[in-house]
N, C-alpha and C positions, 0 to 999 in steps of 0.2 A: 428614616431615609429617601426619598424625594427620584423618582425612574429618573432617569439619565442616556441618555444617548447622542450616538453622532455618527456622524457617511465620513470619511473620507476621500478623496478624491482615485483610490484605488477600489474602490466598490466596497470598502472591509469599512464595519460599521457595526457598534461596542453598547452595551445597551449593562447597564448595572440595577440592581432590581432589591428593590428591599425585602428580607423572607418572608413574603405573609400570605396570606390563599388572595389579595390581590395579581400577587407577581403576574400569574401564565395569563387572566387580561391582562394584562403592564405591556406584558410580553407582543400581545397577537397587535397592542394597540399602534406599538412600536414598530412593530413590524409590516404593520400595513402601515401607517405613511411613511415609513423609507423603501417599498418594494410592489408598492402598493399597480403602478405605472411601471414598471421591469418584469413580472415575475405577469404571468396567463393563473384565470383563478384558483386553477386546479393548482397549481406548485404553488402559488402561494395556501389554498386550505389544507397541504402538504403540508408545508415548512410551518406551518400553527401548529397543528396536530404534533411535530413532534420539539416542537419547540419547547412546548405547551408541558406535556411529559417530561420529558428532562429536569422544567421549573420545576417542576411541584412533585416530582422527586426530590431532585433538593429543599424543597422547602420542609417536605415531608420526611424524609431521613436527612437532611446537613442539619449543620450547628447554627445555627441559628445565621449563619455570617452573610454582606450581603456575596447575591449568588451576580454573578456574570455572563452572559451574552456578549458569542460572538459574528459575527454569520462576514464571510467575506462571498463574491463573489466572481466565477477566473471564466470567460471563454464562459462554456458550455453546464457547468454546475456548481451550490455552492455549499462553504464546507465552514462549518457549526460548530459553537464550543461551549454550550453551558458548564460554570467550574464553580464552586458549595463555598470555597475553600473546609473539606473536610474532613475524619479520619475514614478513608478506605479501611481501616479494619473493620471494624464497627458500619460502615455503609452500605458498601458493595452489597455479602451477602443476604441483608434483609431488602436492599433496591432485583436483589436477583431470584428472591425466592415469594417474591410479594403478586398481586395486581401483573394482567394482561399487558400492559404499558406496555415494555422494553422491546415483544411480539409488535406493536405496531407499531414503530420507531424501525425495527429490524424489516418490516414491508415495507415503509415508504423512505429511506433508504440509500445511495449504493453502499452504501459500508456506514459504520460505524463502533465505536471501542470507546474502549476509558485507559487511559495512559497510564501508567504501570504504575501500582504504590501514592494512587492519584481518590478521587472521586470528579476530574477531570475528565467529561467523554466529544466526546467529541462526532462527529457526523461528516458521511456525503453526499449528497443528494440531487437528480441531473435535472437540469431549467428542462424543463418543457422550450422546445425551439417555437 
């Protein structure tokens, strides 16, 4: 499956990725194309780190189905979501006991979480002025 992305007038961006080892790099490339003229390099770097970690978790712990990344800029923040269609009963405990990646997500975002009963992760980041 090829990576696909769309940006709407509302600032929404959606990307569908194949769940393979190149998914994180493809996500960064698409985000760079869409947001490099909108975000400061520090914010863009933080966004790369957060999305890459969440996408890599989906590749490693997910069910092998397409991964959807959605980003919406609104005023002074970016809201993002990464969903992999996984089984939360088996995937979430593995992620929680894994490496330090989610600590990075926690540090770089204003807030983040997982929709109850899913492997659909959301986050909010502040945009540098």
